[in-house]
C-alpha positions in Angstrom: 0.5 -0.1 -0.2 1.3 3.6 -1.3 -0.7 5.9 0.7 1.3 8.3 -0.6 4.5 8.3 0.5 6.6 7.7 -2.4 7.3 11.0 -1.4 8.8 11.2 1.6 12.9 9.9 1.1 12.9 13.6 -1.3 12.0 15.1 1.8 14.8 17.2 5.3 13.9 15.9 8.5 12.8 18.9 9.0 10.3 19.1 7.0 9.1 15.0 7.4 9.3 15.7 11.0 6.5 18.8 11.2 4.5 17.4 8.8 4.3 14.2 11.4 3.5 16.7 14.0 0.4 17.7 12.2 -0.3 14.2 10.6 -0.8 13.9 14.9 -2.4 16.5 15.7 -5.6 16.3 12.8 -5.2 12.4 14.3 -5.8 13.3 17.7 -8.7 16.1 16.7 -11.0 12.7 15.6 -12.8 14.4 12.8 -11.4 13.2 10.0 -12.6 10.1 8.5 -11.7 6.5 9.3 -10.4 6.2 4.8 -9.0 9.0 5.8 -7.3 8.7 9.3 -6.1 4.7 7.5 -4.2 6.9 5.2 -3.0 9.6 7.9 -2.0 7.1 9.7 0.3 5.2 7.7 1.7 8.4 5.6 2.5 9.9 9.7 4.4 6.0 10.0 6.8 6.0 7.3 7.5 9.7 8.4 8.1 8.2 11.7 10.5 5.9 10.1 12.4 8.2 8.1 12.3 11.0 10.3 14.3 7.9 12.6 16.7 7.2 9.5 18.1 10.5 9.7 19.1 11.0 13.3 20.2 7.4 12.9 22.8 8.9 10.1 23.2 11.4 11.9 23.8 9.7 15.4 26.1 7.7 13.2 27.9 10.5 12.1 28.9 12.2 15.6 29.8 9.1 17.1 32.1 9.0 13.5 33.9 12.4 14.4 34.4 11.1 18.0 36.6 9.1 17.0 38.8 9.7 15.2 39.5 13.2 17.5 37.2 15.6 14.9 
């Protein structure tokens, strides 16, 4: 299921995080119909995973810099 997630790999961290925050707010509002809520949920999960990958990569880069004495 694509659920409108094919563009996520092209997003920067801040853009993905901001969209994820907006999706969470929309879902917490409880006003979206079920089908839209499911689509939002899937996109939110993909955005969260994307943000996690960004943070993992940043952490690895920092750790690499620390071990090389930079």
